[in-house]
N, C-alpha and C positions, 0 to 999 in steps of 0.2 A: 847638619846643617843641610846640607846642598840634599842630601838623600831627603827627608823632611819636606824640604821645599821641591822636589821632585814625587815626591806620594800625594803631598799637599795636590797640586796641578792636577795629576792624574785621576785623584780623587775629583774636583770642579769638573774636569773634562767628563769625567763619567755621569757626574748629576745632570750639565749639559744635554746630554743625548739621553736621557732618558726623559727629561722634560720637553725634547724637540719630539720623541716619539709619543709619547702619552701627550701631546699638542695635536697631534699628524690624526688621532685618533685610526687609527690602523683598523679596527672594529669594520669600518666602514670601506665595502668592496667598490669597484668600478661598475659593478653591476646593478650596484644597487644606488649609487647614484641618478638624479635625473638631471640632464642637460637640456635647455630651452635656447630654439636659436629663436632669435626675433629678428624681424625690418627695421633698418634704419635708413632713412635719406641720407646719412653721408657715405658718400662714395669711399670705397676701400684702396683706392689707388687715386694719387695725385695726377691731376691730365696738365699739358703743358695746355696752354691756350693761346690763340682760340681753338678751338676744337674744329678740325675741317671735314666738313662730308664729304665721305670719299666713300666710292663704288668700287672703284679699283684703284689696289694698292700700288700698280706695275704697271703707271701710266704710259711711263716712257722708258726703256731701257737703250740704251744707246749704242751698247757692243749688239743687240739684237735688232734695233728699228734703223741705223743707219748703214748702206749697204756697204759691201768690202770695197765694191772696186770706186766707190768715192772717197774712201779713203785712201785708197792706192792712188788714182789722181790729182790728190791734194797733198801727198808727200807725207801723210801720219802712217803709214804702214812699214816703217823701216824696222820693226817686230811688228808680228801679230796681235790687233786689238785685243787686250783681257783685260776681266774682270774684275775690280779689287772690292771692293764691300757694296753691297747689295745693290743701288742702281747707278755704281762708278763704272767709267768703264775710263782704260787708260791707253794713250794712243803715244808712240814714239817716231817721233822726226828723225832722231841721228842727232842733231845738234840740239833740239828742245823736246822735254812731252809736253802732252795735254791729257787733261782728265775732263771730262763731260760726266756731269752727276744731276740728276733729277732728285729734287728734297719733297715729299709730298706734306710732310709735318711743320715745315716754314714757309710763312710769306714774303715775299717779292722785298715788302716795305723792311721787314724783322734782318733781313740779308742785309741788307746797302749800308754800309759804314757811310761816318755823315761828309768824306771826302768825292763821293762817289759822283761820276757827271752821266747822270741822264740820257740817252739818245735812244733813237728809233733804228731798227737793223729788219729790214725788208717786213717793214710794217708791223715792227712787234717793238712791245714796248723794253729798254734793256738799260744797263748801268754798266757801266766801266769804271774800276777802279784796282789800285793797285794792297798786294798782301801783306808784300816786302819791298820796298823800295830799293832800289839799287845805290848805293853809298860807298864811302872808302873805308869804314869798319865793318861791311858786313861782306864783301866782297869774294868772299870766302866760301857765303853758302849761296843756296837756290835765291833767285828772282822769280817773283812768281807776282803776276796779274792775273785778274777777273772781269770775266763778264757776267751778271745775272739777267736772266728773261724771267718776264714775269710770265705765270701761265696759270691757267683756270684753276691746277691744282696744287700750287705753290711755286718756285721757282728750280730754274734749270741753270745751275752753276757751268760754266765750261773756263778752266783755269788752265793758263800755260805758264810752265817755268823751267829755269835751265839754271847751268850751274857757270860763271864768268869765269873757270879755270880751266872746266872740263869741255864745254859748248864753244867749236871753233866750222864758224864764227856763231858770235852771240849775236842772237835775233834783238830784235827790237820789240821788246818783249808786247807793247798797246798795240803796237801798229799791225806785228804779227796775228796777234790776239784778235785784232778785229776784222781782218783778211777771213780768218778761220771763219768767225762768225757768221761773218756773209757767204760764205759758202756749205757751212753744217747747216744754220738756222731753218732750210726750208726741208731738212728731215726732221725736225723736231716736230715733239706732238706738245701739243699749245693746250 
């Protein structure tokens, strides 16, 4: 019985293979096929809106544009500034870290969370907000606060972060970040 069933299933598979090959029409080769390229108005990729008209995709690179003597003078050169991803520069102050990053694909308004506090820093529109607020349950992770500057090409984001376990002394995140923003903002490209 099982032998007849196996023979029948093999025969069915053979018939299915013959039908598929017959439908494919192997006589027609790639050389005889005719391809037509047609133009459409439909974009081939999806683009995040708004589309920013950029002439320079690298308007501001913090590691390149902020002089090293300025970084050393304000105490952010515990280790040398390091490029991270694209236009992001990482600074080390010993008991806390900072990152300054330029975004050309996101606007200032898209960046701000609902609880951001807008202010003026050296004549430039900016906003200050928490990324991870210090609480009792998260005191083992990094505490992060942010300042975002409005620019003609998008936004400059300045973040300060530290670990409450390993940082001695713990900085006042918002106040220290605001102080660094006042010291670094004259070197930012808006």
